[in-house]
mmCIF entry with sequence, helices, sheets and N, C-alpha, C, O atoms, coordinates in Angstrom:
data_MODEL
# 
_entry.id   MODEL 
# 
_entity.id                         1 
_entity.type                       polymer 
_entity.pdbx_number_of_molecules   1 
# 
_entity_poly.entity_id                      1 
_entity_poly.type                           'polypeptide(L)' 
_entity_poly.nstd_linkage                   no 
_entity_poly.nstd_monomer                   no 
_entity_poly.pdbx_seq_one_letter_code       MTVSKRLGHASVAITQQTYIHIIKELENKDKDKIIELLMEL 
_entity_poly.pdbx_seq_one_letter_code_can   MTVSKRLGHASVAITQQTYIHIIKELENKDKDKIIELLMEL 
_entity_poly.pdbx_strand_id                 A 
# 
loop_
_entity_poly_seq.entity_id 
_entity_poly_seq.num 
_entity_poly_seq.mon_id 
_entity_poly_seq.hetero 
1 1  MET n 
1 2  THR n 
1 3  VAL n 
1 4  SER n 
1 5  LYS n 
1 6  ARG n 
1 7  LEU n 
1 8  GLY n 
1 9  HIS n 
1 10 ALA n 
1 11 SER n 
1 12 VAL n 
1 13 ALA n 
1 14 ILE n 
1 15 THR n 
1 16 GLN n 
1 17 GLN n 
1 18 THR n 
1 19 TYR n 
1 20 ILE n 
1 21 HIS n 
1 22 ILE n 
1 23 ILE n 
1 24 LYS n 
1 25 GLU n 
1 26 LEU n 
1 27 GLU n 
1 28 ASN n 
1 29 LYS n 
1 30 ASP n 
1 31 LYS n 
1 32 ASP n 
1 33 LYS n 
1 34 ILE n 
1 35 ILE n 
1 36 GLU n 
1 37 LEU n 
1 38 LEU n 
1 39 MET n 
1 40 GLU n 
1 41 LEU n 
# 
_struct_asym.id          A 
_struct_asym.entity_id   1 
# 
loop_
_struct_conf.conf_type_id 
_struct_conf.id 
_struct_conf.pdbx_PDB_helix_id 
_struct_conf.beg_label_comp_id 
_struct_conf.beg_label_asym_id 
_struct_conf.beg_label_seq_id 
_struct_conf.pdbx_beg_PDB_ins_code 
_struct_conf.end_label_comp_id 
_struct_conf.end_label_asym_id 
_struct_conf.end_label_seq_id 
_struct_conf.pdbx_end_PDB_ins_code 
_struct_conf.beg_auth_comp_id 
_struct_conf.beg_auth_asym_id 
_struct_conf.beg_auth_seq_id 
_struct_conf.end_auth_comp_id 
_struct_conf.end_auth_asym_id 
_struct_conf.end_auth_seq_id 
_struct_conf.pdbx_PDB_helix_class 
_struct_conf.details 
_struct_conf.pdbx_PDB_helix_length 
HELX_P HELX_P1 AA1 VAL A 3  ? ARG A 6  ? VAL A 3  ARG A 6  1 ? 4  
HELX_P HELX_P2 AA2 VAL A 12 ? MET A 39 ? VAL A 12 MET A 39 1 ? 28 
# 
_struct_conf_type.id          HELX_P 
_struct_conf_type.criteria    ? 
_struct_conf_type.reference   ? 
# 
loop_
_atom_site.group_PDB 
_atom_site.id 
_atom_site.type_symbol 
_atom_site.label_atom_id 
_atom_site.label_alt_id 
_atom_site.label_comp_id 
_atom_site.label_asym_id 
_atom_site.label_entity_id 
_atom_site.label_seq_id 
_atom_site.pdbx_PDB_ins_code 
_atom_site.Cartn_x 
_atom_site.Cartn_y 
_atom_site.Cartn_z 
_atom_site.occupancy 
_atom_site.B_iso_or_equiv 
_atom_site.pdbx_formal_charge 
_atom_site.auth_seq_id 
_atom_site.auth_comp_id 
_atom_site.auth_asym_id 
_atom_site.auth_atom_id 
_atom_site.pdbx_PDB_model_num 
ATOM 1   N N  . MET A 1 1  ? -8.396  12.475 13.401  1.00 0.00 ? 1  MET A N  1 
ATOM 2   C CA . MET A 1 1  ? -8.635  11.062 13.658  1.00 0.00 ? 1  MET A CA 1 
ATOM 3   C C  . MET A 1 1  ? -7.813  10.226 12.716  1.00 0.00 ? 1  MET A C  1 
ATOM 4   O O  . MET A 1 1  ? -7.821  10.470 11.510  1.00 0.00 ? 1  MET A O  1 
ATOM 5   N N  . THR A 1 2  ? -7.077  9.207  13.253  1.00 0.00 ? 2  THR A N  1 
ATOM 6   C CA . THR A 1 2  ? -6.282  8.391  12.351  1.00 0.00 ? 2  THR A CA 1 
ATOM 7   C C  . THR A 1 2  ? -7.162  7.393  11.597  1.00 0.00 ? 2  THR A C  1 
ATOM 8   O O  . THR A 1 2  ? -8.306  7.114  11.953  1.00 0.00 ? 2  THR A O  1 
ATOM 9   N N  . VAL A 1 3  ? -6.529  6.860  10.498  1.00 0.00 ? 3  VAL A N  1 
ATOM 10  C CA . VAL A 1 3  ? -7.251  5.879  9.690   1.00 0.00 ? 3  VAL A CA 1 
ATOM 11  C C  . VAL A 1 3  ? -7.619  4.700  10.532  1.00 0.00 ? 3  VAL A C  1 
ATOM 12  O O  . VAL A 1 3  ? -8.753  4.228  10.449  1.00 0.00 ? 3  VAL A O  1 
ATOM 13  N N  . SER A 1 4  ? -6.701  4.189  11.354  1.00 0.00 ? 4  SER A N  1 
ATOM 14  C CA . SER A 1 4  ? -6.979  3.029  12.212  1.00 0.00 ? 4  SER A CA 1 
ATOM 15  C C  . SER A 1 4  ? -8.227  3.252  13.094  1.00 0.00 ? 4  SER A C  1 
ATOM 16  O O  . SER A 1 4  ? -9.076  2.369  13.218  1.00 0.00 ? 4  SER A O  1 
ATOM 17  N N  . LYS A 1 5  ? -8.316  4.421  13.685  1.00 0.00 ? 5  LYS A N  1 
ATOM 18  C CA . LYS A 1 5  ? -9.470  4.719  14.529  1.00 0.00 ? 5  LYS A CA 1 
ATOM 19  C C  . LYS A 1 5  ? -10.783 4.802  13.670  1.00 0.00 ? 5  LYS A C  1 
ATOM 20  O O  . LYS A 1 5  ? -11.858 4.403  14.120  1.00 0.00 ? 5  LYS A O  1 
ATOM 21  N N  . ARG A 1 6  ? -10.655 5.309  12.483  1.00 0.00 ? 6  ARG A N  1 
ATOM 22  C CA . ARG A 1 6  ? -11.875 5.461  11.615  1.00 0.00 ? 6  ARG A CA 1 
ATOM 23  C C  . ARG A 1 6  ? -12.356 4.061  11.149  1.00 0.00 ? 6  ARG A C  1 
ATOM 24  O O  . ARG A 1 6  ? -13.542 3.848  10.895  1.00 0.00 ? 6  ARG A O  1 
ATOM 25  N N  . LEU A 1 7  ? -11.404 3.130  11.048  1.00 0.00 ? 7  LEU A N  1 
ATOM 26  C CA . LEU A 1 7  ? -11.776 1.740  10.655  1.00 0.00 ? 7  LEU A CA 1 
ATOM 27  C C  . LEU A 1 7  ? -12.117 0.920  11.882  1.00 0.00 ? 7  LEU A C  1 
ATOM 28  O O  . LEU A 1 7  ? -12.431 -0.263 11.753  1.00 0.00 ? 7  LEU A O  1 
ATOM 29  N N  . GLY A 1 8  ? -12.069 1.487  13.030  1.00 0.00 ? 8  GLY A N  1 
ATOM 30  C CA . GLY A 1 8  ? -12.422 0.757  14.291  1.00 0.00 ? 8  GLY A CA 1 
ATOM 31  C C  . GLY A 1 8  ? -11.273 -0.150 14.754  1.00 0.00 ? 8  GLY A C  1 
ATOM 32  O O  . GLY A 1 8  ? -11.555 -1.065 15.528  1.00 0.00 ? 8  GLY A O  1 
ATOM 33  N N  . HIS A 1 9  ? -10.082 0.007  14.377  1.00 0.00 ? 9  HIS A N  1 
ATOM 34  C CA . HIS A 1 9  ? -8.983  -0.811 14.792  1.00 0.00 ? 9  HIS A CA 1 
ATOM 35  C C  . HIS A 1 9  ? -8.431  -0.291 16.074  1.00 0.00 ? 9  HIS A C  1 
ATOM 36  O O  . HIS A 1 9  ? -8.435  0.921  16.287  1.00 0.00 ? 9  HIS A O  1 
ATOM 37  N N  . ALA A 1 10 ? -7.956  -1.146 16.945  1.00 0.00 ? 10 ALA A N  1 
ATOM 38  C CA . ALA A 1 10 ? -7.433  -0.722 18.285  1.00 0.00 ? 10 ALA A CA 1 
ATOM 39  C C  . ALA A 1 10 ? -6.086  -0.011 18.126  1.00 0.00 ? 10 ALA A C  1 
ATOM 40  O O  . ALA A 1 10 ? -5.747  0.805  18.984  1.00 0.00 ? 10 ALA A O  1 
ATOM 41  N N  . SER A 1 11 ? -5.317  -0.269 17.099  1.00 0.00 ? 11 SER A N  1 
ATOM 42  C CA . SER A 1 11 ? -4.013  0.330  16.917  1.00 0.00 ? 11 SER A CA 1 
ATOM 43  C C  . SER A 1 11 ? -3.629  0.388  15.430  1.00 0.00 ? 11 SER A C  1 
ATOM 44  O O  . SER A 1 11 ? -4.228  -0.262 14.574  1.00 0.00 ? 11 SER A O  1 
ATOM 45  N N  . VAL A 1 12 ? -2.610  1.193  15.177  1.00 0.00 ? 12 VAL A N  1 
ATOM 46  C CA . VAL A 1 12 ? -2.090  1.350  13.771  1.00 0.00 ? 12 VAL A CA 1 
ATOM 47  C C  . VAL A 1 12 ? -1.509  0.009  13.314  1.00 0.00 ? 12 VAL A C  1 
ATOM 48  O O  . VAL A 1 12 ? -1.629  -0.346 12.141  1.00 0.00 ? 12 VAL A O  1 
ATOM 49  N N  . ALA A 1 13 ? -0.913  -0.698 14.180  1.00 0.00 ? 13 ALA A N  1 
ATOM 50  C CA . ALA A 1 13 ? -0.323  -2.038 13.832  1.00 0.00 ? 13 ALA A CA 1 
ATOM 51  C C  . ALA A 1 13 ? -1.389  -2.976 13.329  1.00 0.00 ? 13 ALA A C  1 
ATOM 52  O O  . ALA A 1 13 ? -1.096  -3.769 12.434  1.00 0.00 ? 13 ALA A O  1 
ATOM 53  N N  . ILE A 1 14 ? -2.567  -2.949 13.821  1.00 0.00 ? 14 ILE A N  1 
ATOM 54  C CA . ILE A 1 14 ? -3.647  -3.859 13.328  1.00 0.00 ? 14 ILE A CA 1 
ATOM 55  C C  . ILE A 1 14 ? -3.996  -3.402 11.844  1.00 0.00 ? 14 ILE A C  1 
ATOM 56  O O  . ILE A 1 14 ? -4.162  -4.232 10.949  1.00 0.00 ? 14 ILE A O  1 
ATOM 57  N N  . THR A 1 15 ? -4.090  -2.143 11.656  1.00 0.00 ? 15 THR A N  1 
ATOM 58  C CA . THR A 1 15 ? -4.390  -1.622 10.348  1.00 0.00 ? 15 THR A CA 1 
ATOM 59  C C  . THR A 1 15 ? -3.286  -1.993 9.351   1.00 0.00 ? 15 THR A C  1 
ATOM 60  O O  . THR A 1 15 ? -3.577  -2.383 8.220   1.00 0.00 ? 15 THR A O  1 
ATOM 61  N N  . GLN A 1 16 ? -2.058  -1.874 9.757   1.00 0.00 ? 16 GLN A N  1 
ATOM 62  C CA . GLN A 1 16 ? -0.957  -2.283 8.877   1.00 0.00 ? 16 GLN A CA 1 
ATOM 63  C C  . GLN A 1 16 ? -0.965  -3.770 8.542   1.00 0.00 ? 16 GLN A C  1 
ATOM 64  O O  . GLN A 1 16 ? -0.758  -4.173 7.397   1.00 0.00 ? 16 GLN A O  1 
ATOM 65  N N  . GLN A 1 17 ? -1.208  -4.565 9.568   1.00 0.00 ? 17 GLN A N  1 
ATOM 66  C CA . GLN A 1 17 ? -1.263  -6.063 9.337   1.00 0.00 ? 17 GLN A CA 1 
ATOM 67  C C  . GLN A 1 17 ? -2.433  -6.396 8.423   1.00 0.00 ? 17 GLN A C  1 
ATOM 68  O O  . GLN A 1 17 ? -2.339  -7.301 7.593   1.00 0.00 ? 17 GLN A O  1 
ATOM 69  N N  . THR A 1 18 ? -3.497  -5.692 8.567   1.00 0.00 ? 18 THR A N  1 
ATOM 70  C CA . THR A 1 18 ? -4.692  -6.000 7.704   1.00 0.00 ? 18 THR A CA 1 
ATOM 71  C C  . THR A 1 18 ? -4.493  -5.586 6.247   1.00 0.00 ? 18 THR A C  1 
ATOM 72  O O  . THR A 1 18 ? -4.975  -6.296 5.365   1.00 0.00 ? 18 THR A O  1 
ATOM 73  N N  . TYR A 1 19 ? -3.840  -4.525 5.955   1.00 0.00 ? 19 TYR A N  1 
ATOM 74  C CA . TYR A 1 19 ? -3.757  -3.975 4.635   1.00 0.00 ? 19 TYR A CA 1 
ATOM 75  C C  . TYR A 1 19 ? -2.395  -4.043 3.988   1.00 0.00 ? 19 TYR A C  1 
ATOM 76  O O  . TYR A 1 19 ? -2.222  -3.545 2.875   1.00 0.00 ? 19 TYR A O  1 
ATOM 77  N N  . ILE A 1 20 ? -1.435  -4.633 4.638   1.00 0.00 ? 20 ILE A N  1 
ATOM 78  C CA . ILE A 1 20 ? -0.058  -4.637 4.130   1.00 0.00 ? 20 ILE A CA 1 
ATOM 79  C C  . ILE A 1 20 ? 0.010   -5.383 2.737   1.00 0.00 ? 20 ILE A C  1 
ATOM 80  O O  . ILE A 1 20 ? 0.828   -4.980 1.911   1.00 0.00 ? 20 ILE A O  1 
ATOM 81  N N  . HIS A 1 21 ? -0.746  -6.365 2.465   1.00 0.00 ? 21 HIS A N  1 
ATOM 82  C CA . HIS A 1 21 ? -0.693  -7.001 1.110   1.00 0.00 ? 21 HIS A CA 1 
ATOM 83  C C  . HIS A 1 21 ? -1.174  -6.062 0.070   1.00 0.00 ? 21 HIS A C  1 
ATOM 84  O O  . HIS A 1 21 ? -0.665  -6.095 -1.050  1.00 0.00 ? 21 HIS A O  1 
ATOM 85  N N  . ILE A 1 22 ? -2.111  -5.232 0.361   1.00 0.00 ? 22 ILE A N  1 
ATOM 86  C CA . ILE A 1 22 ? -2.615  -4.241 -0.670  1.00 0.00 ? 22 ILE A CA 1 
ATOM 87  C C  . ILE A 1 22 ? -1.504  -3.201 -0.908  1.00 0.00 ? 22 ILE A C  1 
ATOM 88  O O  . ILE A 1 22 ? -1.248  -2.839 -2.056  1.00 0.00 ? 22 ILE A O  1 
ATOM 89  N N  . ILE A 1 23 ? -0.850  -2.723 0.138   1.00 0.00 ? 23 ILE A N  1 
ATOM 90  C CA . ILE A 1 23 ? 0.189   -1.803 -0.049  1.00 0.00 ? 23 ILE A CA 1 
ATOM 91  C C  . ILE A 1 23 ? 1.343   -2.399 -0.837  1.00 0.00 ? 23 ILE A C  1 
ATOM 92  O O  . ILE A 1 23 ? 1.886   -1.727 -1.714  1.00 0.00 ? 23 ILE A O  1 
ATOM 93  N N  . LYS A 1 24 ? 1.721   -3.586 -0.569  1.00 0.00 ? 24 LYS A N  1 
ATOM 94  C CA . LYS A 1 24 ? 2.796   -4.240 -1.344  1.00 0.00 ? 24 LYS A CA 1 
ATOM 95  C C  . LYS A 1 24 ? 2.376   -4.354 -2.790  1.00 0.00 ? 24 LYS A C  1 
ATOM 96  O O  . LYS A 1 24 ? 3.158   -4.042 -3.688  1.00 0.00 ? 24 LYS A O  1 
ATOM 97  N N  . GLU A 1 25 ? 1.193   -4.782 -3.024  1.00 0.00 ? 25 GLU A N  1 
ATOM 98  C CA . GLU A 1 25 ? 0.702   -4.956 -4.437  1.00 0.00 ? 25 GLU A CA 1 
ATOM 99  C C  . GLU A 1 25 ? 0.769   -3.664 -5.216  1.00 0.00 ? 25 GLU A C  1 
ATOM 100 O O  . GLU A 1 25 ? 1.222   -3.644 -6.360  1.00 0.00 ? 25 GLU A O  1 
ATOM 101 N N  . LEU A 1 26 ? 0.315   -2.571 -4.593  1.00 0.00 ? 26 LEU A N  1 
ATOM 102 C CA . LEU A 1 26 ? 0.394   -1.270 -5.234  1.00 0.00 ? 26 LEU A CA 1 
ATOM 103 C C  . LEU A 1 26 ? 1.849   -0.827 -5.456  1.00 0.00 ? 26 LEU A C  1 
ATOM 104 O O  . LEU A 1 26 ? 2.142   -0.204 -6.476  1.00 0.00 ? 26 LEU A O  1 
ATOM 105 N N  . GLU A 1 27 ? 2.730   -1.122 -4.562  1.00 0.00 ? 27 GLU A N  1 
ATOM 106 C CA . GLU A 1 27 ? 4.138   -0.791 -4.801  1.00 0.00 ? 27 GLU A CA 1 
ATOM 107 C C  . GLU A 1 27 ? 4.731   -1.525 -5.991  1.00 0.00 ? 27 GLU A C  1 
ATOM 108 O O  . GLU A 1 27 ? 5.516   -0.976 -6.764  1.00 0.00 ? 27 GLU A O  1 
ATOM 109 N N  . ASN A 1 28 ? 4.319   -2.819 -6.115  1.00 0.00 ? 28 ASN A N  1 
ATOM 110 C CA . ASN A 1 28 ? 4.789   -3.573 -7.218  1.00 0.00 ? 28 ASN A CA 1 
ATOM 111 C C  . ASN A 1 28 ? 4.276   -3.058 -8.583  1.00 0.00 ? 28 ASN A C  1 
ATOM 112 O O  . ASN A 1 28 ? 5.010   -2.980 -9.568  1.00 0.00 ? 28 ASN A O  1 
ATOM 113 N N  . LYS A 1 29 ? 2.942   -2.705 -8.580  1.00 0.00 ? 29 LYS A N  1 
ATOM 114 C CA . LYS A 1 29 ? 2.471   -2.134 -9.783  1.00 0.00 ? 29 LYS A CA 1 
ATOM 115 C C  . LYS A 1 29 ? 3.094   -0.852 -10.182 1.00 0.00 ? 29 LYS A C  1 
ATOM 116 O O  . LYS A 1 29 ? 3.256   -0.590 -11.374 1.00 0.00 ? 29 LYS A O  1 
ATOM 117 N N  . ASP A 1 30 ? 3.467   -0.002 -9.191  1.00 0.00 ? 30 ASP A N  1 
ATOM 118 C CA . ASP A 1 30 ? 4.239   1.236  -9.499  1.00 0.00 ? 30 ASP A CA 1 
ATOM 119 C C  . ASP A 1 30 ? 5.543   0.995  -10.063 1.00 0.00 ? 30 ASP A C  1 
ATOM 120 O O  . ASP A 1 30 ? 5.945   1.669  -11.011 1.00 0.00 ? 30 ASP A O  1 
ATOM 121 N N  . LYS A 1 31 ? 6.304   -0.029 -9.482  1.00 0.00 ? 31 LYS A N  1 
ATOM 122 C CA . LYS A 1 31 ? 7.606   -0.376 -10.017 1.00 0.00 ? 31 LYS A CA 1 
ATOM 123 C C  . LYS A 1 31 ? 7.514   -0.924 -11.470 1.00 0.00 ? 31 LYS A C  1 
ATOM 124 O O  . LYS A 1 31 ? 8.307   -0.595 -12.352 1.00 0.00 ? 31 LYS A O  1 
ATOM 125 N N  . ASP A 1 32 ? 6.524   -1.751 -11.635 1.00 0.00 ? 32 ASP A N  1 
ATOM 126 C CA . ASP A 1 32 ? 6.346   -2.289 -13.051 1.00 0.00 ? 32 ASP A CA 1 
ATOM 127 C C  . ASP A 1 32 ? 6.058   -1.180 -14.042 1.00 0.00 ? 32 ASP A C  1 
ATOM 128 O O  . ASP A 1 32 ? 6.563   -1.226 -15.164 1.00 0.00 ? 32 ASP A O  1 
ATOM 129 N N  . LYS A 1 33 ? 5.277   -0.200 -13.678 1.00 0.00 ? 33 LYS A N  1 
ATOM 130 C CA . LYS A 1 33 ? 4.901   0.907  -14.557 1.00 0.00 ? 33 LYS A CA 1 
ATOM 131 C C  . LYS A 1 33 ? 6.141   1.771  -14.845 1.00 0.00 ? 33 LYS A C  1 
ATOM 132 O O  . LYS A 1 33 ? 6.357   2.187  -15.983 1.00 0.00 ? 33 LYS A O  1 
ATOM 133 N N  . ILE A 1 34 ? 6.964   2.044  -13.796 1.00 0.00 ? 34 ILE A N  1 
ATOM 134 C CA . ILE A 1 34 ? 8.210   2.775  -14.015 1.00 0.00 ? 34 ILE A CA 1 
ATOM 135 C C  . ILE A 1 34 ? 9.196   2.096  -14.940 1.00 0.00 ? 34 ILE A C  1 
ATOM 136 O O  . ILE A 1 34 ? 9.844   2.742  -15.764 1.00 0.00 ? 34 ILE A O  1 
ATOM 137 N N  . ILE A 1 35 ? 9.303   0.799  -14.796 1.00 0.00 ? 35 ILE A N  1 
ATOM 138 C CA . ILE A 1 35 ? 10.173  0.021  -15.670 1.00 0.00 ? 35 ILE A CA 1 
ATOM 139 C C  . ILE A 1 35 ? 9.656   0.032  -17.102 1.00 0.00 ? 35 ILE A C  1 
ATOM 140 O O  . ILE A 1 35 ? 10.444  0.191  -18.034 1.00 0.00 ? 35 ILE A O  1 
ATOM 141 N N  . GLU A 1 36 ? 8.381   -0.128 -17.294 1.00 0.00 ? 36 GLU A N  1 
ATOM 142 C CA . GLU A 1 36 ? 7.701   -0.064 -18.574 1.00 0.00 ? 36 GLU A CA 1 
ATOM 143 C C  . GLU A 1 36 ? 7.951   1.293  -19.238 1.00 0.00 ? 36 GLU A C  1 
ATOM 144 O O  . GLU A 1 36 ? 8.240   1.350  -20.433 1.00 0.00 ? 36 GLU A O  1 
ATOM 145 N N  . LEU A 1 37 ? 7.842   2.375  -18.482 1.00 0.00 ? 37 LEU A N  1 
ATOM 146 C CA . LEU A 1 37 ? 8.037   3.688  -19.035 1.00 0.00 ? 37 LEU A CA 1 
ATOM 147 C C  . LEU A 1 37 ? 9.580   3.890  -19.410 1.00 0.00 ? 37 LEU A C  1 
ATOM 148 O O  . LEU A 1 37 ? 9.895   4.445  -20.462 1.00 0.00 ? 37 LEU A O  1 
ATOM 149 N N  . LEU A 1 38 ? 10.437  3.456  -18.580 1.00 0.00 ? 38 LEU A N  1 
ATOM 150 C CA . LEU A 1 38 ? 11.839  3.599  -18.931 1.00 0.00 ? 38 LEU A CA 1 
ATOM 151 C C  . LEU A 1 38 ? 12.324  2.853  -20.114 1.00 0.00 ? 38 LEU A C  1 
ATOM 152 O O  . LEU A 1 38 ? 13.233  3.294  -20.817 1.00 0.00 ? 38 LEU A O  1 
ATOM 153 N N  . MET A 1 39 ? 11.689  1.657  -20.356 1.00 0.00 ? 39 MET A N  1 
ATOM 154 C CA . MET A 1 39 ? 12.006  0.833  -21.505 1.00 0.00 ? 39 MET A CA 1 
ATOM 155 C C  . MET A 1 39 ? 11.598  1.522  -22.819 1.00 0.00 ? 39 MET A C  1 
ATOM 156 O O  . MET A 1 39 ? 12.131  1.221  -23.887 1.00 0.00 ? 39 MET A O  1 
ATOM 157 N N  . GLU A 1 40 ? 10.651  2.440  -22.709 1.00 0.00 ? 40 GLU A N  1 
ATOM 158 C CA . GLU A 1 40 ? 10.164  3.179  -23.892 1.00 0.00 ? 40 GLU A CA 1 
ATOM 159 C C  . GLU A 1 40 ? 11.039  4.238  -24.318 1.00 0.00 ? 40 GLU A C  1 
ATOM 160 O O  . GLU A 1 40 ? 10.895  4.745  -25.431 1.00 0.00 ? 40 GLU A O  1 
ATOM 161 N N  . LEU A 1 41 ? 12.013  4.642  -23.453 1.00 0.00 ? 41 LEU A N  1 
ATOM 162 C CA . LEU A 1 41 ? 12.904  5.795  -23.787 1.00 0.00 ? 41 LEU A CA 1 
ATOM 163 C C  . LEU A 1 41 ? 13.924  5.481  -24.794 1.00 0.00 ? 41 LEU A C  1 
ATOM 164 O O  . LEU A 1 41 ? 14.721  6.346  -25.157 1.00 0.00 ? 41 LEU A O  1 
# 
């Protein structure tokens, strides 16, 4: 069963539209952490 079905969404697109801001925020945090670690080298 897909995540979208488990959440009761009619399609994957609805799930993506609903949660895209969270995904982008997590990506930014990952990038920030990588830069921080590289600066310590």
